[in-house]
gemmi code that builds the backbone of each chain (N, CA, C; Angstrom):
import gemmi

chains = {
    "A": [
        ("MET", (105.001, 87.071, 98.793), (106.051, 87.324, 99.865), (107.351, 87.574, 99.174)),
        ("SER", (108.070, 88.467, 99.752), (109.391, 88.816, 99.163), (110.498, 88.153, 99.901)),
        ("THR", (111.302, 87.415, 99.208), (112.441, 86.727, 99.779), (113.664, 87.128, 98.936)),
        ("PRO", (114.853, 86.861, 99.503), (116.048, 87.162, 98.720), (116.025, 86.458, 97.377)),
        ("LEU", (115.404, 85.285, 97.278), (115.296, 84.598, 96.033), (114.491, 85.354, 95.033)),
        ("SER", (113.374, 85.958, 95.457), (112.582, 86.671, 94.479), (113.295, 87.946, 94.067)),
        ("ALA", (114.122, 88.536, 94.956), (114.911, 89.667, 94.538), (115.886, 89.292, 93.428)),
        ("VAL", (116.420, 88.021, 93.520), (117.313, 87.508, 92.455), (116.557, 87.449, 91.121)),
        ("GLU", (115.291, 86.994, 91.221), (114.500, 86.915, 89.956), (114.278, 88.272, 89.349)),
        ("LEU", (113.889, 89.239, 90.262), (113.625, 90.570, 89.774), (114.855, 91.174, 89.084)),
        ("ALA", (116.022, 91.020, 89.750), (117.245, 91.499, 89.139), (117.537, 90.846, 87.860)),
        ("ALA", (117.251, 89.560, 87.730), (117.440, 88.817, 86.481), (116.594, 89.349, 85.366)),
        ("SER", (115.341, 89.691, 85.760), (114.461, 90.266, 84.713), (115.017, 91.578, 84.178)),
        ("GLY", (115.598, 92.405, 85.145), (116.207, 93.627, 84.690), (117.401, 93.423, 83.777)),
        ("LEU", (118.195, 92.421, 84.118), (119.405, 92.066, 83.297), (118.969, 91.685, 81.897)),
        ("ARG", (117.894, 90.862, 81.877), (117.406, 90.397, 80.515), (116.911, 91.564, 79.712)),
        ("ALA", (116.151, 92.435, 80.365), (115.596, 93.572, 79.597), (116.697, 94.479, 79.072)),
        ("GLN", (117.699, 94.752, 79.902), (118.743, 95.646, 79.471), (119.563, 94.976, 78.371)),
        ("ALA", (119.712, 93.644, 78.451), (120.474, 92.960, 77.390), (119.757, 93.065, 76.010)),
        ("VAL", (118.418, 92.929, 76.106), (117.654, 93.077, 74.828), (117.822, 94.485, 74.265)),
        ("ARG", (117.818, 95.442, 75.141), (118.026, 96.845, 74.682), (119.367, 96.999, 74.052)),
        ("LEU", (120.367, 96.471, 74.731), (121.760, 96.569, 74.227), (121.892, 95.871, 72.873)),
        ("ARG", (121.186, 94.723, 72.691), (121.240, 94.048, 71.448), (120.657, 94.868, 70.319)),
        ("HIS", (119.503, 95.547, 70.587), (118.952, 96.411, 69.563), (119.875, 97.595, 69.218)),
        ("VAL", (120.508, 98.130, 70.270), (121.486, 99.225, 69.976), (122.571, 98.711, 69.046)),
        ("SER", (123.118, 97.543, 69.308), (124.200, 97.084, 68.446), (123.707, 96.767, 67.016)),
        ("GLU", (122.437, 96.286, 66.914), (121.858, 96.107, 65.597), (121.799, 97.398, 64.822)),
        ("ASN", (121.338, 98.429, 65.543), (121.211, 99.745, 64.937), (122.556, 100.285, 64.491)),
        ("ILE", (123.575, 100.152, 65.371), (124.882, 100.664, 65.005), (125.451, 99.884, 63.805)),
        ("ALA", (125.234, 98.616, 63.818), (125.794, 97.793, 62.682), (125.168, 98.208, 61.359)),
        ("ASN", (123.872, 98.678, 61.449), (123.167, 98.999, 60.221), (123.139, 100.493, 59.946)),
        ("THR", (124.072, 101.226, 60.498), (124.050, 102.701, 60.281), (124.071, 103.044, 58.775)),
        ("ASP", (124.788, 102.302, 57.963), (124.990, 102.664, 56.602), (124.098, 101.833, 55.665)),
        ("THR", (123.250, 101.028, 56.228), (122.337, 100.195, 55.416), (121.272, 101.123, 54.785)),
        ("PRO", (121.135, 101.184, 53.470), (120.106, 102.041, 52.877), (118.701, 101.529, 53.272)),
        ("GLY", (117.848, 102.504, 53.644), (116.461, 102.219, 53.983), (116.249, 101.548, 55.318)),
        ("TYR", (117.265, 101.465, 56.156), (117.129, 100.823, 57.441), (116.478, 101.759, 58.433)),
        ("ARG", (115.500, 101.231, 59.151), (114.828, 102.057, 60.165), (115.299, 101.601, 61.550)),
        ("ARG", (115.605, 102.601, 62.379), (116.080, 102.290, 63.724), (115.065, 101.478, 64.535)),
        ("LYS", (115.579, 100.422, 65.213), (114.703, 99.590, 66.062), (114.641, 100.162, 67.486)),
        ("LEU", (113.434, 100.160, 68.050), (113.279, 100.734, 69.385), (112.574, 99.683, 70.249)),
        ("VAL", (113.016, 99.591, 71.511), (112.183, 98.827, 72.510), (111.980, 99.749, 73.687)),
        ("SER", (110.819, 99.625, 74.286), (110.644, 100.331, 75.576), (110.402, 99.324, 76.643)),
        ("PHE", (110.468, 99.748, 77.879), (110.268, 98.845, 79.020), (108.883, 98.990, 79.631)),
        ("GLN", (108.364, 97.890, 80.089), (107.060, 97.955, 80.828), (107.127, 96.927, 81.920)),
        ("GLN", (106.216, 97.117, 82.874), (106.169, 96.171, 84.024), (105.486, 94.899, 83.561)),
        ("GLU", (106.005, 93.801, 84.021), (105.430, 92.519, 83.675), (104.068, 92.364, 84.371)),
        ("MET", (103.056, 91.888, 83.637), (101.726, 91.776, 84.222), (101.394, 90.296, 84.314)),
        ("ASP", (100.840, 89.956, 85.452), (100.362, 88.587, 85.698), (98.929, 88.663, 86.044)),
        ("PHE", (98.012, 88.299, 85.137), (96.538, 88.444, 85.335), (96.195, 89.885, 85.855)),
        ("GLY", (96.739, 90.824, 85.135), (96.373, 92.205, 85.460), (97.068, 92.856, 86.626)),
        ("ARG", (97.934, 92.044, 87.295), (98.598, 92.568, 88.436), (100.086, 92.679, 88.150)),
        ("ALA", (100.724, 93.770, 88.495), (102.121, 93.949, 88.242), (102.959, 93.038, 89.141)),
        ("THR", (103.824, 92.246, 88.566), (104.623, 91.331, 89.391), (105.856, 92.037, 89.877)),
        ("GLY", (106.194, 93.212, 89.344), (107.427, 93.928, 89.743), (108.572, 93.681, 88.820)),
        ("ALA", (108.526, 92.631, 88.030), (109.554, 92.403, 87.098), (109.366, 93.283, 85.837)),
        ("VAL", (110.369, 93.388, 85.070), (110.323, 94.253, 83.928), (110.412, 93.424, 82.635)),
        ("THR", (109.680, 93.779, 81.620), (109.867, 93.143, 80.308), (110.005, 94.188, 79.273)),
        ("THR", (110.423, 93.777, 78.072), (110.590, 94.716, 76.956), (109.298, 94.633, 76.167)),
        ("SER", (108.937, 95.765, 75.568), (107.783, 95.799, 74.708), (108.170, 95.204, 73.381)),
        ("PRO", (107.159, 94.873, 72.518), (107.533, 94.446, 71.160), (108.350, 95.540, 70.426)),
        ("THR", (109.236, 95.039, 69.544), (110.088, 95.993, 68.837), (109.277, 96.879, 67.905)),
        ("ARG", (109.619, 98.187, 67.926), (108.978, 99.086, 67.072), (110.039, 99.682, 66.135)),
        ("LEU", (109.600, 100.204, 65.004), (110.561, 100.838, 64.090), (110.353, 102.363, 64.213)),
        ("ASP", (111.462, 103.053, 64.230), (111.417, 104.489, 64.302), (110.797, 105.039, 63.030)),
        ("GLN", (109.706, 105.767, 63.136), (108.988, 106.225, 61.956), (109.539, 107.566, 61.446)),
        ("ARG", (110.612, 108.023, 62.011), (111.209, 109.278, 61.521), (111.555, 109.093, 60.047)),
        ("GLU", (111.461, 110.209, 59.319), (111.723, 110.137, 57.909), (113.204, 109.792, 57.592)),
        ("LEU", (113.411, 108.947, 56.567), (114.748, 108.526, 56.208), (115.448, 109.679, 55.527)),
        ("PRO", (116.701, 109.898, 55.801), (117.413, 110.990, 55.120), (117.665, 110.673, 53.642)),
        ("ARG", (117.559, 111.656, 52.787), (117.824, 111.482, 51.340), (119.279, 111.841, 51.123)),
        ("ILE", (119.994, 110.880, 50.571), (121.419, 111.069, 50.343), (121.701, 111.157, 48.822)),
        ("HIS", (122.437, 112.225, 48.414), (122.744, 112.390, 47.047), (123.984, 111.669, 46.643)),
        ("ASP", (123.863, 110.595, 45.822), (125.050, 109.850, 45.367), (124.587, 109.129, 44.100)),
        ("PRO", (124.747, 109.785, 42.938), (124.257, 109.180, 41.667), (124.951, 107.892, 41.352)),
        ("SER", (126.169, 107.624, 41.917), (126.892, 106.399, 41.548), (126.363, 105.204, 42.323)),
        ("ASN", (125.615, 105.455, 43.370), (125.087, 104.340, 44.162), (124.067, 103.525, 43.386)),
        ("PRO", (124.193, 102.214, 43.395), (123.179, 101.392, 42.657), (121.789, 101.542, 43.134)),
        ("MET", (121.603, 102.004, 44.378), (120.206, 102.148, 44.951), (119.661, 103.521, 44.528)),
        ("ALA", (120.444, 104.363, 43.940), (119.964, 105.769, 43.674), (118.902, 105.749, 42.611)),
        ("GLY", (117.908, 106.599, 42.801), (116.821, 106.732, 41.774), (117.330, 107.600, 40.643)),
        ("GLU", (116.334, 108.050, 39.846), (116.710, 108.822, 38.594), (117.245, 110.177, 39.015)),
        ("ASP", (116.793, 110.718, 40.131), (117.249, 112.027, 40.554), (118.619, 111.977, 41.311)),
        ("GLY", (119.134, 110.786, 41.421), (120.493, 110.655, 42.026), (120.456, 110.584, 43.595)),
        ("TYR", (119.248, 110.453, 44.156), (119.138, 110.323, 45.632), (118.770, 108.908, 46.058)),
        ("TYR", (119.207, 108.487, 47.174), (118.692, 107.241, 47.774), (118.429, 107.480, 49.232)),
        ("SER", (117.604, 106.694, 49.830), (117.310, 106.845, 51.252), (118.302, 106.107, 52.092)),
        ("GLY", (118.855, 106.756, 53.074), (119.802, 106.149, 53.975), (119.076, 105.590, 55.160)),
        ("SER", (119.768, 105.372, 56.311), (119.099, 104.876, 57.502), (118.883, 106.044, 58.480)),
        ("ASN", (117.875, 105.937, 59.315), (117.629, 107.034, 60.270), (118.287, 106.774, 61.603)),
        ("VAL", (119.414, 106.075, 61.632), (120.090, 105.786, 62.872), (121.018, 107.010, 63.176)),
        ("ASP", (120.922, 107.466, 64.436), (121.802, 108.613, 64.856), (122.819, 107.939, 65.818)),
        ("LEU", (124.062, 107.940, 65.419), (125.094, 107.233, 66.167), (125.210, 107.804, 67.587)),
        ("VAL", (125.105, 109.115, 67.764), (125.277, 109.741, 69.070), (124.170, 109.239, 70.006)),
        ("VAL", (122.923, 109.177, 69.485), (121.792, 108.660, 70.317), (122.084, 107.219, 70.723)),
        ("GLU", (122.553, 106.430, 69.749), (122.794, 104.982, 70.034), (123.851, 104.807, 71.093)),
        ("ILE", (124.931, 105.604, 70.991), (125.998, 105.482, 71.958), (125.547, 105.880, 73.349)),
        ("ALA", (124.709, 106.996, 73.387), (124.178, 107.384, 74.712), (123.241, 106.311, 75.294)),
        ("ASP", (122.491, 105.690, 74.419), (121.575, 104.642, 74.847), (122.333, 103.462, 75.390)),
        ("ALA", (123.411, 103.095, 74.681), (124.275, 101.970, 75.119), (124.893, 102.212, 76.462)),
        ("ARG", (125.304, 103.460, 76.658), (125.904, 103.797, 77.972), (124.924, 103.633, 79.086)),
        ("GLU", (123.652, 104.151, 78.824), (122.658, 104.067, 79.900), (122.247, 102.575, 80.153)),
        ("ALA", (122.203, 101.845, 79.082), (121.830, 100.418, 79.268), (122.970, 99.723, 80.071)),
        ("GLY", (124.182, 100.055, 79.762), (125.308, 99.427, 80.499), (125.336, 99.758, 81.934)),
        ("ARG", (124.973, 100.999, 82.236), (124.947, 101.449, 83.592), (123.810, 100.738, 84.388)),
        ("SER", (122.629, 100.642, 83.774), (121.552, 99.945, 84.418), (121.824, 98.458, 84.558)),
        ("TYR", (122.519, 97.887, 83.583), (122.844, 96.484, 83.643), (123.743, 96.242, 84.828)),
        ("GLU", (124.708, 97.115, 84.994), (125.699, 96.954, 86.090), (124.952, 97.047, 87.461)),
        ("ALA", (124.091, 97.986, 87.570), (123.300, 98.148, 88.800), (122.488, 96.880, 89.127)),
        ("ASN", (121.869, 96.323, 88.089), (121.122, 95.122, 88.275), (121.991, 93.979, 88.754)),
        ("LEU", (123.207, 93.961, 88.165), (124.096, 92.891, 88.474), (124.593, 92.991, 89.985)),
        ("ARG", (124.752, 94.208, 90.436), (125.127, 94.380, 91.852), (124.040, 93.947, 92.786)),
        ("ILE", (122.816, 94.315, 92.472), (121.694, 93.883, 93.285), (121.516, 92.334, 93.241)),
        ("PHE", (121.720, 91.797, 92.109), (121.696, 90.327, 91.936), (122.694, 89.660, 92.872)),
        ("GLU", (123.924, 90.162, 92.816), (124.998, 89.576, 93.587), (124.698, 89.708, 95.108)),
        ("GLN", (124.177, 90.883, 95.510), (123.864, 91.087, 96.899), (122.784, 90.170, 97.370)),
        ("ALA", (121.731, 90.043, 96.546), (120.598, 89.157, 96.941), (121.069, 87.687, 97.097)),
        ("ARG", (121.974, 87.306, 96.156), (122.508, 85.968, 96.219), (123.309, 85.738, 97.505)),
        ("GLN", (124.140, 86.763, 97.832), (124.966, 86.621, 99.024), (124.094, 86.588, 100.259)),
        ("MET", (123.038, 87.395, 100.305), (122.136, 87.375, 101.461), (121.491, 86.007, 101.608)),
        ("GLY", (121.052, 85.436, 100.489), (120.450, 84.082, 100.588), (121.403, 83.074, 101.151)),
        ("SER", (122.640, 83.163, 100.671), (123.599, 82.095, 101.152), (124.039, 82.395, 102.560)),
        ("ALA", (124.049, 83.655, 102.986), (124.394, 83.940, 104.393), (123.322, 83.359, 105.295)),
        ("LEU", (122.079, 83.397, 104.824), (120.937, 82.858, 105.603), (121.099, 81.356, 105.722)),
        ("LEU", (121.559, 80.747, 104.668), (121.724, 79.289, 104.643), (122.926, 78.877, 105.593)),
        ("ASP", (123.911, 79.736, 105.616), (125.068, 79.487, 106.505), (124.656, 79.360, 107.950)),
        ("LEU", (123.544, 80.022, 108.275), (123.094, 80.053, 109.670), (122.688, 78.626, 110.146)),
        ("ILE", (122.108, 77.876, 109.194), (121.616, 76.538, 109.574), (122.620, 75.457, 109.251)),
        ("ARG", (123.703, 75.899, 108.575), (124.654, 74.895, 108.150), (125.458, 74.332, 109.305)),
        ("ARG", (125.768, 75.210, 110.260), (126.651, 74.730, 111.345), (125.925, 74.020, 112.497)),
    ],
    "B": [
        ("MET", (109.521, 77.633, 119.470), (109.894, 77.725, 120.912), (110.850, 78.908, 121.171)),
        ("PHE", (111.873, 78.949, 120.288), (112.880, 79.999, 120.527), (112.372, 81.362, 120.177)),
        ("ASP", (111.338, 81.445, 119.345), (110.904, 82.794, 118.990), (110.168, 83.494, 120.159)),
        ("ARG", (110.042, 82.804, 121.274), (109.568, 83.429, 122.496), (110.612, 84.427, 122.976)),
        ("ILE", (111.866, 84.087, 122.688), (112.915, 84.936, 123.163), (112.915, 86.216, 122.303)),
        ("ASP", (112.732, 87.324, 122.984), (112.410, 88.558, 122.246), (113.560, 88.971, 121.257)),
        ("THR", (114.801, 88.738, 121.745), (115.850, 89.153, 120.893), (115.847, 88.432, 119.567)),
        ("LEU", (115.600, 87.151, 119.688), (115.558, 86.340, 118.387), (114.453, 86.775, 117.524)),
        ("ARG", (113.289, 87.048, 118.176), (112.140, 87.408, 117.371), (112.377, 88.766, 116.680)),
        ("MET", (112.985, 89.642, 117.419), (113.278, 90.955, 116.820), (114.316, 90.758, 115.688)),
        ("ALA", (115.249, 89.914, 115.889), (116.293, 89.699, 114.824), (115.639, 89.090, 113.650)),
        ("SER", (114.703, 88.137, 113.810), (114.062, 87.586, 112.628), (113.116, 88.519, 111.938)),
        ("SER", (112.529, 89.425, 112.708), (111.741, 90.486, 112.102), (112.617, 91.401, 111.250)),
        ("LEU", (113.789, 91.660, 111.810), (114.725, 92.556, 111.089), (115.225, 91.879, 109.789)),
        ("THR", (115.420, 90.564, 109.844), (115.811, 89.782, 108.624), (114.690, 89.887, 107.604)),
        ("ALA", (113.423, 89.735, 108.072), (112.287, 89.776, 107.154), (112.224, 91.198, 106.528)),
        ("HIS", (112.421, 92.206, 107.381), (112.348, 93.606, 106.960), (113.439, 93.833, 105.876)),
        ("ALA", (114.684, 93.362, 106.113), (115.755, 93.593, 105.205), (115.534, 92.866, 103.875)),
        ("SER", (114.979, 91.608, 103.980), (114.779, 90.930, 102.691), (113.620, 91.480, 101.920)),
        ("ALA", (112.616, 91.987, 102.585), (111.525, 92.652, 101.868), (111.989, 93.926, 101.208)),
        ("ARG", (112.832, 94.664, 101.909), (113.427, 95.832, 101.317), (114.311, 95.530, 100.142)),
        ("GLN", (115.073, 94.430, 100.234), (115.881, 94.004, 99.149), (115.053, 93.703, 97.910)),
        ("GLY", (113.889, 93.046, 98.133), (112.963, 92.793, 96.995), (112.528, 94.070, 96.351)),
        ("LEU", (112.200, 95.078, 97.186), (111.747, 96.336, 96.618), (112.881, 97.048, 95.874)),
        ("ALA", (114.106, 97.001, 96.460), (115.236, 97.632, 95.794), (115.527, 96.986, 94.437)),
        ("ALA", (115.375, 95.632, 94.402), (115.621, 94.903, 93.153), (114.550, 95.320, 92.126)),
        ("ARG", (113.360, 95.469, 92.622), (112.208, 95.937, 91.721), (112.517, 97.330, 91.211)),
        ("ASN", (112.991, 98.186, 92.077), (113.286, 99.534, 91.583), (114.404, 99.570, 90.556)),
        ("VAL", (115.466, 98.821, 90.806), (116.587, 98.862, 89.851), (116.163, 98.186, 88.530)),
        ("ALA", (115.410, 97.141, 88.652), (114.949, 96.422, 87.404), (114.158, 97.377, 86.574)),
        ("ASN", (113.350, 98.209, 87.251), (112.497, 99.165, 86.516), (113.115, 100.532, 86.425)),
        ("ALA", (114.416, 100.639, 86.443), (115.068, 101.964, 86.408), (114.795, 102.719, 85.146)),
        ("ASP", (114.421, 102.053, 84.036), (114.130, 102.717, 82.833), (112.718, 102.513, 82.368)),
        ("THR", (111.814, 102.026, 83.205), (110.436, 101.853, 82.831), (109.660, 103.171, 82.916)),
        ("PRO", (109.032, 103.621, 81.884), (108.293, 104.893, 81.936), (107.208, 104.829, 83.014)),
        ("GLY", (107.092, 105.909, 83.819), (106.035, 106.006, 84.770), (106.196, 105.192, 86.061)),
        ("PHE", (107.316, 104.534, 86.182), (107.459, 103.678, 87.398), (107.923, 104.585, 88.554)),
        ("ARG", (107.341, 104.316, 89.765), (107.738, 105.078, 90.971), (108.485, 104.154, 91.919)),
        ("ALA", (109.587, 104.707, 92.431), (110.450, 103.913, 93.377), (109.694, 103.689, 94.668)),
        ("HIS", (109.855, 102.495, 95.295), (109.261, 102.207, 96.560), (110.299, 101.771, 97.604)),
        ("ASP", (109.972, 101.986, 98.853), (110.825, 101.529, 99.942), (109.886, 101.227, 101.144)),
        ("LEU", (110.468, 100.575, 102.165), (109.718, 100.333, 103.395), (110.073, 101.423, 104.383)),
        ("GLY", (109.155, 101.595, 105.372), (109.472, 102.513, 106.484), (110.614, 101.986, 107.283)),
        ("ARG", (111.233, 102.850, 108.124), (112.361, 102.447, 108.889), (111.957, 101.375, 109.893)),
        ("PHE", (112.837, 100.399, 110.107), (112.464, 99.245, 111.009), (112.091, 99.702, 112.362)),
        ("ALA", (112.898, 100.623, 112.950), (112.673, 101.084, 114.289), (111.296, 101.648, 114.478)),
        ("GLU", (110.770, 102.321, 113.484), (109.420, 102.952, 113.652), (108.364, 101.869, 113.458)),
        ("THR", (108.501, 101.049, 112.465), (107.438, 100.049, 112.215), (107.460, 98.965, 113.260)),
        ("TYR", (108.595, 98.629, 113.819), (108.582, 97.629, 114.853), (107.963, 98.043, 116.163)),
        ("ARG", (108.278, 99.246, 116.535), (107.753, 99.720, 117.802), (106.289, 99.907, 117.760)),
        ("SER", (105.755, 100.249, 116.615), (104.302, 100.555, 116.538), (103.491, 99.252, 116.496)),
        ("ALA", (104.152, 98.135, 116.270), (103.411, 96.905, 116.039), (102.781, 96.271, 117.294)),
        ("PRO", (103.493, 96.103, 118.440), (102.940, 95.254, 119.521), (101.637, 95.788, 120.056)),
        ("ALA", (101.286, 97.047, 119.837), (100.010, 97.570, 120.369), (98.817, 96.804, 119.754)),
        ("THR", (98.983, 96.404, 118.495), (97.898, 95.763, 117.778), (97.878, 94.252, 118.026)),
        ("GLU", (98.879, 93.749, 118.725), (99.026, 92.270, 118.889), (97.923, 91.746, 119.783)),
        ("LEU", (97.367, 90.602, 119.424), (96.339, 89.996, 120.203), (97.009, 89.260, 121.417)),
        ("ARG", (96.264, 89.168, 122.456), (96.760, 88.465, 123.628), (96.500, 86.983, 123.454)),
        ("ALA", (97.539, 86.200, 123.630), (97.390, 84.737, 123.495), (97.271, 84.169, 124.874)),
        ("THR", (96.148, 83.450, 125.139), (95.953, 82.830, 126.432), (96.309, 81.373, 126.453)),
        ("ARG", (96.501, 80.832, 125.302), (96.919, 79.443, 125.136), (98.055, 79.331, 124.206)),
        ("PRO", (98.938, 78.360, 124.395), (100.076, 78.294, 123.504), (99.677, 78.016, 122.041)),
        ("GLY", (98.459, 77.423, 121.858), (98.071, 77.116, 120.492), (97.605, 78.322, 119.727)),
        ("HIS", (97.363, 79.439, 120.396), (96.839, 80.627, 119.686), (97.904, 81.161, 118.765)),
        ("ALA", (97.411, 81.557, 117.584), (98.340, 82.173, 116.663), (98.639, 83.616, 117.153)),
        ("SER", (99.906, 83.946, 117.286), (100.253, 85.266, 117.721), (100.539, 86.084, 116.458)),
        ("GLY", (100.132, 87.371, 116.552), (100.333, 88.241, 115.424), (101.836, 88.455, 115.247)),
        ("ILE", (102.245, 88.484, 113.935), (103.674, 88.741, 113.758), (103.923, 90.198, 114.132)),
        ("SER", (105.130, 90.426, 114.665), (105.375, 91.761, 115.238), (105.778, 92.744, 114.157)),
        ("TRP", (105.921, 92.297, 112.974), (106.262, 93.266, 111.940), (105.319, 93.131, 110.787)),
        ("GLY", (104.827, 94.250, 110.261), (103.727, 94.299, 109.347), (103.909, 93.526, 108.024)),
        ("GLY", (105.115, 93.461, 107.581), (105.338, 92.773, 106.284), (105.458, 93.737, 105.118)),
        ("PRO", (105.703, 93.236, 103.917), (106.075, 94.066, 102.824), (104.922, 94.913, 102.254)),
        ("ASP", (103.667, 94.736, 102.798), (102.628, 95.471, 102.222), (102.612, 96.930, 102.651)),
        ("ARG", (103.590, 97.307, 103.495), (103.656, 98.713, 103.879), (104.608, 99.527, 103.024)),
        ("ALA", (104.814, 99.106, 101.848), (105.749, 99.837, 101.003), (105.233, 101.234, 100.749)),
        ("VAL", (106.139, 102.184, 100.845), (105.755, 103.566, 100.578), (106.568, 104.118, 99.452)),
        ("ASP", (106.017, 105.117, 98.849), (106.706, 105.763, 97.763), (107.987, 106.394, 98.260)),
        ("ALA", (109.121, 106.083, 97.628), (110.434, 106.545, 98.062), (110.674, 107.992, 97.725)),
        ("GLY", (109.815, 108.587, 96.963), (110.028, 109.955, 96.559), (111.085, 110.093, 95.485)),
        ("GLY", (111.630, 111.283, 95.295), (112.644, 111.452, 94.291), (112.056, 112.212, 93.090)),
        ("GLU", (112.973, 112.891, 92.456), (112.592, 113.754, 91.333), (112.265, 112.939, 90.095)),
        ("PRO", (111.055, 113.061, 89.522), (110.740, 112.225, 88.340), (111.547, 112.681, 87.103)),
        ("ALA", (111.930, 111.702, 86.313), (112.566, 111.997, 85.020), (111.462, 112.442, 84.071)),
        ("PRO", (111.787, 112.928, 82.879), (110.769, 113.346, 81.906), (109.774, 112.229, 81.613)),
        ("ASN", (110.133, 110.965, 81.715), (109.161, 109.901, 81.416), (108.376, 109.474, 82.673)),
        ("GLY", (108.567, 110.159, 83.805), (107.722, 109.879, 84.975), (108.393, 108.906, 85.911)),
        ("ASN", (109.568, 108.440, 85.619), (110.233, 107.467, 86.435), (110.989, 108.154, 87.583)),
        ("THR", (110.875, 107.635, 88.829), (111.505, 108.289, 89.934), (112.676, 107.541, 90.481)),
        ("VAL", (113.149, 106.507, 89.816), (114.260, 105.699, 90.277), (115.611, 106.397, 90.017)),
        ("ALA", (116.399, 106.560, 91.050), (117.753, 107.101, 90.868), (118.724, 105.950, 91.256)),
        ("ILE", (119.521, 105.518, 90.275), (120.365, 104.319, 90.546), (121.313, 104.550, 91.707)),
        ("GLU", (121.792, 105.785, 91.847), (122.742, 106.115, 92.977), (122.032, 105.875, 94.296)),
        ("ASP", (120.776, 106.400, 94.414), (120.050, 106.200, 95.633), (119.845, 104.733, 95.946)),
        ("GLU", (119.564, 103.963, 94.891), (119.338, 102.552, 95.098), (120.587, 101.837, 95.563)),
        ("MET", (121.731, 102.286, 95.068), (122.972, 101.663, 95.526), (123.195, 101.958, 97.051)),
        ("ILE", (122.898, 103.160, 97.435), (122.991, 103.543, 98.882), (122.052, 102.688, 99.710)),
        ("ARG", (120.817, 102.582, 99.158), (119.816, 101.747, 99.835), (120.269, 100.304, 99.944)),
        ("ALA", (120.879, 99.773, 98.867), (121.354, 98.437, 98.906), (122.413, 98.172, 99.972)),
        ("ALA", (123.304, 99.226, 100.127), (124.338, 99.090, 101.173), (123.674, 99.118, 102.567)),
        ("ASP", (122.636, 99.958, 102.705), (121.936, 100.039, 103.984), (121.249, 98.711, 104.303)),
        ("ILE", (120.623, 98.105, 103.275), (119.938, 96.852, 103.489), (120.945, 95.781, 103.877)),
        ("ARG", (122.045, 95.804, 103.233), (123.122, 94.796, 103.545), (123.516, 94.855, 105.019)),
        ("ARG", (123.713, 96.173, 105.469), (124.124, 96.369, 106.858), (123.042, 95.849, 107.807)),
        ("GLU", (121.778, 96.190, 107.477), (120.663, 95.733, 108.282), (120.581, 94.251, 108.356)),
        ("PHE", (120.771, 93.595, 107.268), (120.707, 92.165, 107.134), (121.849, 91.510, 107.935)),
        ("ASP", (123.047, 92.022, 107.789), (124.214, 91.476, 108.513), (124.009, 91.636, 110.013)),
        ("LEU", (123.494, 92.770, 110.409), (123.242, 92.963, 111.849), (122.298, 91.940, 112.373)),
        ("ALA", (121.195, 91.730, 111.682), (120.190, 90.760, 112.101), (120.785, 89.373, 112.189)),
        ("LEU", (121.578, 89.023, 111.171), (122.179, 87.705, 111.155), (123.156, 87.476, 112.276)),
        ("THR", (123.934, 88.505, 112.566), (124.955, 88.407, 113.614), (124.252, 88.198, 114.949)),
        ("VAL", (123.193, 89.022, 115.191), (122.429, 88.884, 116.433), (121.856, 87.510, 116.558)),
        ("THR", (121.263, 86.969, 115.457), (120.696, 85.647, 115.514), (121.746, 84.591, 115.831)),
        ("ARG", (122.887, 84.753, 115.120), (123.966, 83.781, 115.368), (124.455, 83.731, 116.790)),
        ("SER", (124.657, 84.960, 117.370), (125.178, 84.906, 118.718), (124.119, 84.533, 119.727)),
        ("SER", (122.839, 84.816, 119.437), (121.801, 84.341, 120.349), (121.718, 82.821, 120.279)),
        ("LEU", (121.830, 82.260, 119.082), (121.803, 80.800, 118.987), (122.991, 80.165, 119.732)),
        ("SER", (124.125, 80.760, 119.606), (125.256, 80.222, 120.312), (125.189, 80.322, 121.797)),
        ("MET", (124.474, 81.388, 122.205), (124.205, 81.536, 123.673), (123.305, 80.409, 124.190)),
        ("ILE", (122.301, 80.107, 123.326), (121.395, 79.026, 123.694), (122.119, 77.706, 123.736)),
        ("ARG", (123.011, 77.502, 122.734), (123.766, 76.259, 122.714), (124.695, 76.157, 123.969)),
        ("THR", (125.254, 77.298, 124.288), (126.158, 77.271, 125.521), (125.326, 76.918, 126.737)),
        ("SER", (124.106, 77.476, 126.849), (123.324, 77.247, 128.061), (122.830, 75.821, 128.070)),
        ("LEU", (122.798, 75.166, 126.909), (122.409, 73.743, 126.859), (123.616, 72.817, 127.205)),
        ("GLY", (124.784, 73.476, 127.308), (125.960, 72.718, 127.720), (126.712, 72.102, 126.586)),
        ("ARG", (126.387, 72.528, 125.392), (127.101, 71.994, 124.216), (128.261, 72.914, 123.839)),
        ("ARG", (129.268, 72.319, 123.276), (130.380, 73.123, 122.772), (129.911, 73.799, 121.447)),
        ("VAL", (130.247, 75.090, 121.365), (129.822, 75.819, 120.182), (130.921, 75.664, 119.113)),
    ],
}
model = gemmi.Model(1)
for chain_id, residues in chains.items():
    chain = gemmi.Chain(chain_id)
    for i, (resn, *xyz) in enumerate(residues, 1):
        res = gemmi.Residue()
        res.name, res.seqid = resn, gemmi.SeqId(i, " ")
        for name, pos in zip(("N", "CA", "C"), xyz):
            atom = gemmi.Atom()
            atom.name, atom.element = name, gemmi.Element(name[0])
            atom.pos, atom.b_iso = gemmi.Position(*pos), 0.0
            res.add_atom(atom)
        chain.add_residue(res)
    model.add_chain(chain)
structure = gemmi.Structure()
structure.add_model(model)
structure.setup_entities()
């Protein structure tokens, strides 16, 4: 049965999932210049309860982006091999910023639904309060 | 006892309709970035409510369970919308509009319930 309370829970699951995504984005951005760092990715999936979708959303386990690491020429770098190249990170800042924007937008939408569900629940309680 | 009064019953059905829709809207927004998710919504209240009483059973005794006049959340329909490349059909803008519509529906139902209750209180001779 769907009640305003369960809408609150659904919105909370969305908030949690978007927060995890935002966290990974900030990890990626922080490690843009870390040599050998692979971009972390999470995708979203519906939460399953004994094979039935509950409607809530969860994040999948973290995956690493398997795209090839760029080779950077810098013989003075301590990580550089004999040929003067070292592997950088495969983080693309533009992609990360776009991802952060989208996560922020979805987070805000979830927050509005959360607020509305909460207000609807308390309006219903107001009916019996007087 | 009071749900015999049709106005109150209709208002409580509308409240149930609005809160079920709110649950679906929350599910849609939560899954706004889930690949392959399809947005869902309920049919309009005016259509689902009117179609219901025809299937209602006749109660010959007060103890008989009467069918609820509104079908419940199992009538969720696909809300349509253009799918994104990952197969997701949720548009946040549409969901915000839907949320405002749900809010209006819910407030209407609550206002009707409140004034019906105060009418009953008045008829009982109590000060509201």
